[in-house]
C-alpha positions as CSV (number, residue, x, y, z in Angstrom):
1,M,0.0,0.0,0.0
2,I,1.5,3.3,-1.1
3,L,0.8,6.5,0.9
4,D,0.8,9.9,-0.8
5,N,3.0,12.7,0.4
6,S,0.2,14.5,2.3
7,S,-0.4,11.5,4.6
8,L,3.3,11.2,5.2
9,K,3.6,14.8,6.2
10,K,0.6,14.5,8.6
11,Q,2.2,11.5,10.3
12,A,5.5,13.3,10.6
13,N,3.8,16.4,12.1
14,K,1.9,14.2,14.6
15,A,5.2,12.6,15.6
16,D,6.9,15.9,16.1
17,H,4.0,17.3,18.1
18,S,4.0,14.3,20.4
19,V,7.8,14.6,21.0
20,S,7.4,18.3,21.8
21,E,4.6,17.5,24.2
22,Q,6.8,14.9,26.0
23,L,9.7,17.3,26.2
24,A,7.4,20.0,27.7
25,L,6.1,17.5,30.3
26,L,9.6,16.5,31.2
27,L,10.6,20.1,31.7
28,E,7.5,20.8,33.8
29,K,8.3,17.7,36.0
30,D,11.9,18.9,36.4
31,Q,10.7,22.3,37.5
32,I,8.3,20.8,40.0
33,I,11.1,18.6,41.4
34,D,13.3,21.7,41.8
35,D,10.5,23.6,43.5
36,Q,9.9,20.7,45.9
37,A,13.6,20.4,46.7
38,T,13.7,24.2,47.5
39,I,10.6,23.9,49.8
40,I,12.1,20.9,51.6
41,E,15.4,22.8,52.2
42,R,13.5,25.8,53.5
43,K,11.4,23.6,55.8
44,S,14.6,21.9,57.2
45,D,16.0,25.4,58.0
46,V,12.8,26.3,59.7
47,I,12.9,23.1,61.8
48,S,16.5,23.7,62.8
49,E,15.7,27.3,63.9
50,Q,12.8,25.9,65.9
51,K,15.0,23.4,67.7
52,K,17.5,26.0,68.6
53,R,14.8,28.3,70.0
54,I,13.2,25.4,71.9
55,Q,16.6,24.6,73.6
56,I,17.0,28.3,74.6
57,L,13.5,28.4,76.1
58,E,13.9,25.1,77.9
59,E,17.2,26.3,79.5
60,A,15.6,29.6,80.5
61,L,12.6,27.7,82.0
62,R,14.9,25.4,83.9
63,L,16.9,28.3,85.4
64,T,13.7,30.0,86.4
65,K,12.4,26.9,88.2
66,V,15.8,26.5,90.0
67,K,15.7,30.1,91.1
68,R,12.1,30.0,92.2
69,F,11.7,26.5,93.9
70,S,15.1,25.6,95.2
71,T,16.2,26.4,98.7
72,S,18.0,29.7,99.4
73,S,21.3,27.8,100.1
74,E,21.2,26.1,96.7
75,Q,20.3,29.1,94.6
76,S,23.1,30.5,92.5
77,T,23.2,33.5,90.2
78,Q,25.9,31.8,88.1
79,T,24.6,30.0,85.0
80,S,26.4,27.7,82.7
81,L,29.7,29.1,81.5
82,F,29.1,28.1,77.9
83,D,25.5,29.4,77.8
84,E,26.4,32.8,79.4
85,A,25.6,34.8,76.2
86,E,22.2,33.0,75.7
87,A,21.3,33.5,79.4
88,E,22.2,37.1,79.5
89,A,20.6,38.0,76.1
90,T,17.0,39.1,76.2
91,I,14.8,36.8,74.1
92,D,12.6,39.0,71.9
93,F,9.3,37.3,71.4
94,D,8.1,40.0,69.1
95,Q,10.5,39.1,66.3
96,A,9.5,36.3,64.0
97,K,11.2,34.7,61.1
98,G,9.1,34.1,58.0
99,A,9.4,31.8,55.1
100,D,7.4,31.2,51.9
101,D,3.9,30.0,51.9
102,E,5.0,26.5,51.2
103,A,7.4,26.5,54.3
104,G,4.9,28.2,56.6
105,E,5.5,31.0,59.0
106,I,7.2,30.9,62.5
107,A,6.0,33.6,64.8
108,V,6.0,33.7,68.5
109,E,4.2,36.7,69.9
110,E,4.3,37.9,73.5
111,E,1.0,38.3,75.1
112,S,0.3,41.9,76.0
113,R,-0.6,42.4,79.6
114,E,-2.4,45.5,80.8
115,T,-0.7,47.1,83.7
116,S,-1.9,49.9,85.9
117,P,0.0,53.2,86.2
118,A,1.1,52.2,89.7
119,E,2.7,49.0,88.4
120,T,4.7,50.7,85.7
121,K,8.4,51.1,86.6
122,K,10.1,54.4,86.1
123,K,12.8,54.3,83.4
124,T,16.2,54.4,84.9
125,R,18.7,56.7,83.2
126,R,22.1,55.3,82.1
127,K,25.0,56.1,84.3
128,P,27.2,58.6,82.4
129,F,30.8,57.9,81.7
130,A,33.5,59.5,83.9
131,S,34.2,63.1,83.1
132,D,38.0,62.6,83.2
133,L,38.0,60.1,80.3
134,P,39.5,61.5,77.1
135,R,36.9,62.3,74.5
136,E,37.0,62.5,70.8
137,Q,34.1,64.1,68.8
138,V,32.7,62.4,65.7
139,F,30.9,64.9,63.4
140,A,28.0,64.0,61.1
141,Y,27.9,66.7,58.4
142,L,25.1,67.8,56.1
143,S,25.8,67.8,52.4
144,E,26.0,71.1,50.6
145,Q,22.7,70.4,48.9
146,E,21.0,69.7,52.2
147,K,22.1,72.9,53.9
148,S,21.8,75.2,50.9
149,G,19.7,78.2,51.9
150,A,20.2,77.8,55.7
151,I,21.1,80.9,57.7
152,D,23.2,79.0,60.2
153,T,24.4,75.5,61.2
154,F,25.3,74.0,64.6
155,F,26.1,70.7,66.2
156,T,24.3,68.9,69.1
157,K,25.6,65.9,71.1
158,V,23.3,63.0,70.4
159,R,24.9,60.1,72.2
160,E,28.1,58.9,73.8
161,E,29.8,55.6,73.1
162,L,32.6,54.0,75.1
163,D,35.4,53.1,72.7
164,I,38.3,50.8,73.8
165,M,41.1,50.2,71.3
166,P,42.5,46.6,71.3
167,A,46.1,45.9,72.0
168,Q,48.5,47.5,69.6
169,V,51.8,45.7,69.0
170,R,55.0,47.5,68.0
171,V,58.7,47.0,68.3
172,L,60.7,49.7,70.0
173,E,64.0,50.3,68.3
174,Y,66.4,52.2,70.5
175,M,68.8,54.3,68.4
176,Q,71.8,55.6,70.3
177,E,73.4,58.7,69.0
178,K,77.2,58.8,68.9
179,A,79.4,61.8,68.3
180,V,83.0,61.6,66.9
181,F,85.6,63.9,68.2
182,I,89.2,64.5,67.1
183,E,91.7,65.4,69.9
184,L,95.4,66.2,69.7
185,H,97.7,64.3,72.0
186,D,101.4,65.0,71.5
187,D,100.7,66.4,68.1
188,V,98.9,63.2,67.2
189,K,95.3,63.3,66.2
190,Q,93.1,60.7,68.0
191,R,89.5,60.0,67.3
192,T,87.1,59.5,70.2
193,I,83.5,58.6,70.2
194,K,80.9,59.7,72.8
195,S,77.6,57.9,73.1
196,A,74.3,59.1,74.4
197,E,73.1,57.7,77.7
198,M,70.4,55.0,77.2
199,P,67.3,54.8,79.4
200,K,67.7,52.2,82.1
201,H,65.6,49.0,82.1
202,P,64.6,47.2,85.3
203,V,65.4,43.8,83.8
204,A,68.8,43.7,82.0
205,R,68.9,42.4,78.5
206,A,65.1,41.8,78.4
207,M,63.2,41.6,75.1
208,G,60.1,43.1,76.5
209,S,59.4,46.7,77.3
210,I,58.3,48.0,80.7
211,N,54.7,48.4,79.4
212,L,54.7,44.7,78.3
213,M,56.0,43.5,81.7
214,S,53.4,45.6,83.5
215,F,50.7,44.1,81.3
216,V,51.9,40.5,82.0
217,I,52.0,41.1,85.8
218,I,48.5,42.8,85.9
219,S,47.0,40.1,83.7
220,K,48.4,37.3,85.9
221,Y,47.7,38.7,89.4
222,A,44.8,41.1,88.9
223,D,42.9,39.3,86.1
224,G,43.9,35.7,87.0
225,L,45.3,35.0,83.5
226,P,48.0,32.2,83.6
227,L,51.3,32.6,81.8
228,Y,50.6,29.8,79.3
229,R,47.5,31.6,78.1
230,Q,49.4,34.9,77.9
231,E,52.0,33.0,75.8
232,K,49.3,32.1,73.3
233,I,47.8,35.6,73.3
234,L,51.2,37.2,72.6
235,S,51.9,34.6,69.8
236,R,48.8,35.8,68.0
237,Y,50.2,39.3,68.1
238,G,53.4,38.1,66.6
239,G,55.5,38.0,69.8
240,E,57.1,34.5,70.1
241,L,57.8,34.6,73.9
242,S,57.8,31.4,75.9
243,R,56.2,31.2,79.3
244,T,59.6,30.6,80.8
245,T,60.6,34.0,79.6
246,L,57.5,35.6,81.1
247,A,58.1,33.8,84.4
248,N,61.7,35.2,84.5
249,W,60.3,38.7,83.9
250,V,57.9,38.3,86.8
251,I,60.6,37.1,89.1
252,A,63.1,39.8,88.1
253,S,60.4,42.5,88.4
254,A,59.6,41.2,91.9
255,K,63.2,41.7,92.9
256,Q,63.1,45.3,91.6
257,L,59.8,45.9,93.5
258,Q,61.0,44.5,96.8
259,P,61.5,47.9,98.4
260,L,57.9,48.8,97.7
261,I,56.8,45.4,99.0
262,N,58.8,46.1,102.2
263,L,57.0,49.4,102.7
264,L,53.6,47.7,102.2
265,R,54.5,45.0,104.7
266,E,55.6,47.7,107.3
267,H,52.3,49.5,106.8
268,Q,50.4,46.2,107.3
269,H,52.3,45.4,110.5
270,A,51.6,48.8,111.9
271,G,48.0,47.8,112.9
272,D,46.8,45.5,115.7
273,V,44.8,43.3,113.4
274,I,46.0,42.1,110.0
275,M,43.0,40.2,108.6
276,A,39.4,39.5,109.5
277,D,37.5,36.6,108.0
278,E,33.8,37.3,107.9
279,T,32.5,34.1,106.4
280,R,28.8,33.2,106.8
281,I,28.2,29.6,107.8
282,Q,25.0,27.6,107.9
283,V,23.6,26.7,111.3
284,L,22.5,23.0,111.7
285,K,21.9,22.3,115.4
286,E,22.3,25.3,117.7
287,P,19.9,26.7,120.4
288,D,17.7,29.5,119.4
289,Q,18.6,29.0,115.7
290,T,16.4,27.5,113.0
291,K,17.7,24.9,110.5
292,G,19.1,26.5,107.4
293,Q,19.8,29.9,109.1
294,T,23.2,31.4,108.6
295,K,25.3,33.3,111.1
296,L,28.4,35.4,110.7
297,R,31.7,33.9,111.8
298,V,34.4,36.4,112.5
299,K,37.9,35.1,112.6
300,T,40.8,37.6,113.1
301,K,44.5,37.2,112.7
302,L,46.5,39.2,115.1
303,R,49.8,40.7,114.4
304,V,52.7,38.7,115.7
């Protein structure tokens, strides 16, 4: 059976049309799969955020229960050392993170409570910074277009911010000036050199400046920072100093400060009482005292 050209063309057109429809369906399925994958990824992010928020709320609830229902001797204001930032931070219930309609919305709103005017607390003003601190003014200027036509401009102080610059590392290079003189001795010219006097250092041949040694001593004895931690801190700043070197600095500085220590010891021994320990102890079984009550124990150390 022989088909004419028109029938062959129709069959070819039908085949091409069916192939194009299949390709369109495949592309549509791929798009649907990509959309579903995106929705699943967003939902997983929402679930992880919910888990983190639930953990923070559970920890806050646990601390509240401990503070409210535990006995006074077991209550402590110290929280977990690793959750200090979360415990100190104020959880804002008004904020909510939203997602697309497919992922849903997460919103935790704080219930508004009506308070009487007597229950409202007065706003406490922030304590100002010390007046003897050095101050530097930061100016915010108007553009020429914004202040065009104005008869006068002035500045007003809007706020104050405490700014502490981190540690700055530098190497002090001591340059000693030397002068050359020519002197005549028995008609013979002799060259002599005179050097400038160098500032004295309390620790001879030390690689650290007086400021660095003071920082090490204050960090160790005032801030409780061990020498091995200071060694790592200084290494981050580029100073490769071992803890043995730091310990030698502390010992050598103590020898230089011994006269001051002697004066402090003499002032301490001038009084009748050196120390008084006012530790509060819990009362268990004593007359006229209830269980769990505390009393002040005063223990003095007399001067010998």
